[in-house]
C-alpha positions as CSV (number, residue, x, y, z in Angstrom):
1,M,-5.7,-19.0,0.2
2,L,-5.4,-16.5,3.1
3,S,-6.3,-13.0,2.5
4,N,-4.0,-10.2,3.7
5,P,-5.5,-9.1,7.1
6,A,-3.5,-5.9,6.8
7,L,-5.3,-5.0,3.5
8,A,-8.8,-5.7,5.1
9,A,-7.9,-3.5,8.0
10,L,-6.6,-0.8,5.7
11,Q,-9.8,-0.9,3.8
12,R,-11.8,-0.5,6.8
13,F,-9.6,2.4,8.0
14,A,-9.8,4.1,4.7
15,A,-13.6,4.0,4.8
16,Q,-13.5,5.7,8.3
17,H,-10.9,8.2,7.3
18,P,-11.6,9.4,3.7
19,D,-9.0,12.3,4.0
20,I,-6.3,9.8,4.6
21,A,-7.6,7.6,1.8
22,S,-7.4,10.4,-0.6
23,A,-4.0,11.8,0.4
24,G,-1.8,12.7,-2.5
25,R,1.5,11.3,-1.1
26,I,1.6,8.7,1.6
27,G,4.6,7.7,3.6
28,L,4.9,4.2,5.1
29,A,7.1,3.8,8.2
30,F,9.0,0.6,7.2
31,S,11.4,-1.2,9.5
32,G,11.4,-4.5,7.6
33,G,9.6,-6.3,10.4
34,A,6.5,-8.4,9.8
35,D,4.0,-5.7,10.7
36,S,5.4,-2.9,8.5
37,T,6.0,-5.5,5.7
38,A,2.3,-6.6,5.8
39,L,1.3,-2.9,5.9
40,L,3.5,-2.0,3.0
41,L,2.2,-4.8,0.8
42,A,-1.4,-3.9,1.8
43,A,-0.8,-0.3,0.8
44,R,0.9,-1.5,-2.4
45,S,-2.4,-3.3,-3.3
46,F,-4.7,-0.5,-2.1
47,W,-3.1,2.6,-3.7
48,D,-1.3,3.3,-6.8
49,R,2.4,2.9,-6.1
50,Q,3.2,6.4,-7.4
51,R,1.5,7.8,-4.3
52,L,3.6,5.7,-1.8
53,I,7.1,5.9,-0.4
54,A,8.6,3.8,2.3
55,L,10.5,5.7,5.2
56,H,13.1,3.8,7.1
57,V,14.7,5.2,10.3
58,N,18.1,3.7,11.3
59,H,18.7,4.3,14.9
60,G,22.1,2.6,14.9
61,L,21.2,0.9,18.2
62,Q,22.2,-2.6,17.0
63,P,25.1,-4.0,15.0
64,S,22.6,-5.4,12.6
65,A,21.1,-1.9,11.8
66,P,23.0,-1.5,8.4
67,A,21.8,-4.9,7.4
68,F,18.2,-3.9,8.3
69,A,18.5,-0.8,6.2
70,A,19.9,-2.8,3.2
71,H,17.0,-5.3,3.5
72,C,14.5,-2.5,3.4
73,A,16.1,-0.9,0.3
74,R,16.1,-4.3,-1.5
75,F,12.5,-5.2,-0.6
76,C,11.2,-1.8,-1.7
77,A,13.1,-2.1,-4.9
78,A,11.5,-5.5,-5.6
79,Q,8.1,-3.8,-5.0
80,Q,9.0,-0.9,-7.2
81,L,8.5,1.5,-4.3
82,P,11.0,4.3,-3.5
83,C,12.6,4.1,0.0
84,A,14.0,7.1,1.9
85,E,16.3,6.5,4.9
86,A,17.2,8.7,7.8
87,Q,20.1,7.9,10.3
88,V,19.6,9.2,13.8
89,S,21.6,9.0,17.0
90,V,19.8,8.3,20.3
91,D,21.3,10.3,23.2
92,V,20.1,8.5,26.4
93,G,20.6,10.6,29.5
94,R,20.9,9.4,33.1
95,G,17.5,7.9,34.2
96,Q,16.0,8.0,30.7
97,S,14.5,5.1,28.8
98,V,16.2,3.9,25.6
99,E,12.8,2.9,24.3
100,E,11.4,6.4,24.9
101,Q,14.3,8.2,23.5
102,A,14.4,6.0,20.3
103,R,10.7,6.4,19.9
104,D,11.0,10.2,20.1
105,A,13.9,10.2,17.6
106,R,12.0,8.0,15.3
107,Y,8.9,10.2,15.1
108,L,11.0,13.3,14.6
109,A,13.0,11.6,11.8
110,L,9.8,10.3,10.1
111,A,8.3,13.7,10.2
112,E,11.4,15.2,8.6
113,L,11.4,12.5,5.9
114,A,7.7,13.0,5.3
115,R,8.2,16.8,4.7
116,Q,11.2,16.2,2.5
117,Q,9.2,13.7,0.4
118,G,6.0,15.7,0.2
119,C,3.9,13.3,2.3
120,T,0.7,14.5,3.8
121,V,0.3,11.4,6.0
122,V,2.6,8.6,7.4
123,L,1.1,5.2,8.2
124,L,2.5,3.3,11.1
125,A,2.3,-0.5,11.5
126,Q,1.4,-0.9,15.2
127,H,-1.4,-3.4,15.6
128,G,-3.9,-4.7,18.2
129,D,-1.4,-6.5,20.3
130,D,0.9,-3.5,20.5
131,Q,-2.1,-1.6,21.7
132,A,-2.9,-4.2,24.4
133,E,0.8,-4.1,25.5
134,S,0.6,-0.3,25.7
135,V,-2.5,-0.4,27.9
136,L,-0.9,-2.9,30.3
137,L,2.3,-0.9,30.5
138,A,0.2,2.3,31.4
139,L,-1.7,0.3,34.0
140,L,1.6,-1.0,35.6
141,R,3.0,2.6,35.8
142,G,-0.3,3.9,37.4
143,A,-1.3,6.1,34.4
144,G,-4.5,8.1,34.1
145,P,-6.8,8.3,31.2
146,R,-4.3,10.0,29.0
147,G,-1.8,7.1,29.5
148,L,-4.5,4.4,29.3
149,A,-5.7,5.8,26.0
150,A,-2.6,4.3,24.6
151,M,-2.1,4.8,20.8
152,P,-4.6,6.9,18.9
153,A,-5.7,5.8,15.4
154,R,-4.4,9.1,14.1
155,M,-2.4,12.0,15.6
156,L,-0.5,15.1,14.7
157,R,3.1,15.1,15.8
158,H,5.9,17.5,14.6
159,G,3.3,19.0,12.3
160,V,2.7,15.7,10.4
161,L,-0.4,13.4,10.5
162,F,0.5,10.0,11.6
163,A,-2.1,7.1,11.3
164,R,-2.4,3.5,12.5
165,P,-4.7,1.5,10.4
166,L,-3.8,-2.0,11.8
167,L,-5.1,-1.5,15.4
168,D,-7.8,-4.2,14.9
169,C,-5.2,-6.7,13.5
170,G,-3.3,-9.3,15.6
171,S,0.4,-10.0,15.4
172,A,-0.1,-13.7,14.8
173,E,-2.4,-13.2,11.7
174,L,-0.1,-10.8,10.1
175,R,2.8,-13.2,10.4
176,A,0.7,-16.2,9.3
177,W,-0.2,-14.4,6.1
178,L,3.3,-13.4,5.4
179,T,4.6,-16.9,6.0
180,A,1.9,-18.4,3.8
181,Q,3.0,-16.0,1.0
182,G,6.7,-16.9,1.5
183,V,7.4,-13.2,2.2
184,A,10.6,-12.7,4.2
185,F,10.7,-10.3,7.1
186,L,13.2,-9.3,9.7
187,R,13.0,-10.1,13.4
188,D,14.2,-7.4,15.7
189,P,16.1,-8.9,18.7
190,M,15.0,-6.0,20.9
191,N,11.4,-7.3,20.7
192,V,12.3,-10.5,22.6
193,D,14.9,-8.9,24.9
194,P,13.7,-9.5,28.5
195,A,15.5,-6.4,29.6
196,F,12.6,-4.4,28.1
197,R,9.3,-4.5,30.1
198,R,7.2,-4.5,26.9
199,S,9.1,-7.6,25.7
200,R,8.3,-9.5,29.0
201,I,4.7,-8.5,28.7
202,R,4.5,-9.8,25.3
203,A,6.3,-13.1,26.0
204,E,5.1,-13.9,29.5
205,L,2.0,-11.9,30.4
206,L,-0.1,-11.8,27.2
207,P,-0.2,-15.6,26.8
208,V,-1.7,-16.0,30.2
209,I,-4.2,-13.2,29.5
210,A,-5.1,-14.8,26.3
211,Q,-6.1,-18.0,28.2
212,L,-8.2,-16.0,30.6
213,E,-9.8,-13.7,28.0
214,P,-9.3,-14.8,24.4
215,A,-10.7,-11.5,23.2
216,Y,-8.3,-9.5,25.2
217,R,-7.2,-7.5,22.2
218,Q,-10.7,-6.1,21.6
219,T,-11.4,-5.8,25.3
220,L,-8.2,-3.6,25.9
221,G,-8.7,-1.8,22.8
222,R,-12.1,-0.8,24.1
223,T,-10.6,0.3,27.3
224,A,-8.1,2.6,25.3
225,A,-11.0,4.0,23.4
226,L,-13.1,4.8,26.5
227,C,-10.0,6.4,28.2
228,A,-9.2,8.4,25.1
229,A,-12.9,9.8,25.2
230,A,-12.5,10.6,28.9
231,D,-9.1,12.3,28.4
232,A,-10.6,14.4,25.5
233,Q,-13.3,15.7,27.9
234,M,-10.6,16.4,30.6
235,Q,-8.5,18.2,28.1
236,W,-11.3,20.3,27.0
237,R,-12.1,21.4,30.5
238,A,-8.3,22.0,31.2
239,S,-8.1,24.1,28.1
240,D,-11.1,26.1,29.3
241,D,-9.6,26.6,32.7
242,L,-6.4,27.8,31.1
243,R,-8.1,30.5,29.2
244,R,-9.7,31.7,32.3
245,C,-6.4,31.8,34.2
246,A,-4.2,33.2,31.5
247,V,-2.9,36.8,31.5
248,P,-0.3,38.3,29.1
249,D,2.8,37.2,31.1
250,G,1.7,33.9,32.7
251,L,-1.1,32.5,34.8
252,D,-3.0,34.2,37.6
253,L,-2.2,32.4,40.8
254,A,-5.6,33.4,42.5
255,A,-7.5,32.0,39.5
256,L,-5.4,28.8,39.5
257,R,-6.1,28.2,43.2
258,S,-9.9,28.6,42.6
259,L,-9.8,25.5,40.4
260,G,-9.1,23.1,43.3
261,A,-6.4,20.5,43.2
262,E,-7.7,18.1,40.6
263,R,-8.6,20.6,37.9
264,L,-5.4,22.6,38.7
265,S,-3.4,19.5,38.1
266,E,-4.8,19.1,34.6
267,A,-4.6,22.7,33.8
268,L,-0.8,22.9,34.8
269,R,0.0,19.7,32.8
270,L,-1.6,21.0,29.7
271,W,0.0,24.5,30.2
272,L,3.4,22.9,30.4
273,R,2.8,20.3,27.7
274,L,2.1,23.1,25.3
275,R,5.5,24.4,26.2
276,G,7.2,21.1,25.4
277,Q,7.4,19.9,28.9
278,R,6.4,16.4,30.2
279,L,5.3,16.5,33.8
280,D,5.3,13.3,35.8
281,R,2.9,12.7,38.6
282,A,5.5,13.5,41.3
283,R,6.4,16.9,39.8
284,T,2.7,17.6,39.1
285,D,1.8,17.1,42.7
286,E,4.7,19.2,43.9
287,L,3.7,22.1,41.7
288,V,0.1,21.9,42.7
289,R,1.2,21.8,46.3
290,Q,3.3,25.0,45.9
291,V,0.5,26.8,43.9
292,L,-2.0,26.1,46.7
293,R,0.4,27.1,49.4
294,S,0.9,30.5,47.7
295,A,-2.5,31.5,49.2
296,Q,-0.9,31.2,52.7
297,G,1.7,33.8,52.0
298,A,4.3,31.3,50.6
299,H,6.3,33.7,48.3
300,H,8.9,31.2,47.1
301,L,7.4,28.9,44.3
302,E,9.9,27.2,41.9
303,L,10.0,24.0,40.1
304,Q,13.0,23.0,38.0
305,L,12.1,21.2,34.7
306,P,14.3,19.7,32.0
307,L,13.8,22.5,29.6
308,G,13.0,25.3,32.0
309,V,11.8,26.5,35.3
310,V,8.4,27.5,36.7
311,R,8.5,30.4,39.2
312,R,6.2,32.7,41.1
313,Q,6.4,36.3,39.8
314,G,4.3,38.5,42.0
315,R,0.7,37.3,41.5
316,L,1.6,35.3,38.5
317,L,2.9,31.8,37.7
318,V,5.4,32.0,34.8
319,F,7.6,29.7,32.9
320,H,11.1,30.5,31.8
321,P,12.5,28.3,29.1
322,K,16.3,27.5,29.5
323,D,18.7,29.2,27.2
324,P,19.7,26.5,24.7
325,A,23.1,28.2,24.4
326,R,23.8,27.7,28.1
327,P,25.3,24.3,28.9
328,R,23.4,22.1,31.4
329,T,24.8,21.8,34.9
């Protein structure tokens, strides 16, 4: 009989992360799909069920969303596990990605559910193939080490610890085990929709890569780990640079210029990320250009961002957040 690969992965992960293994209350992000179903059953075998609660987020993006929520509730009842649900609406603005907005809404909802249920950690069911897809997506958009680091094994988001114990598992082995056990799971049509780049990578690119490099999951996972280590070093240096440039009301422009373009870029990205801003490469390059030009007597320095504006104020670079009460123009 096949053993549950998710349980083996969870046991390895728990040995590496004893603080998670000993958590008093553990949330399981549960969509009803194969991956989260295998993880839920593994957690059910590994921990006492009184420590577990399934957390389901209903995005409402598909007509089948209510049926998915009902399936999750029934499945958890059969496993004698409580299930908490959150309904969210995904507001996709012009030029924004449905996937990105749905992901952000999901993490926020999971964090809220975790706090409500007293969970100290939330387990996510992303696996090795998801990691490989994330690395390839990052490569295709020209990402640096931070993007290529893909999905960390653990992270703090919205004040909640999230963990991914299945990153050394493959999708096929999880589904094979569930099928062998006769366990029903849902199939999300968005996962095979060619309108989404990740779906096309999964359906068209990964099978070709698997023929060229059967161990692609481990290889791309190693790439992600190496990039994560490189990014950690870059972030440490950027944090140190920020400390040296910081003054009570902003950042000293002369100190920023002394960093040079590459270190200035990382410092500015970190500075704005700490203020809830995501800076793409084009905006980063423009802000770096303006900061460096300020040495040549360029007094006007301004960059509009979704949640605020960066401006020159005398010898300082300052960030002014937008007034949330003021409507966007």
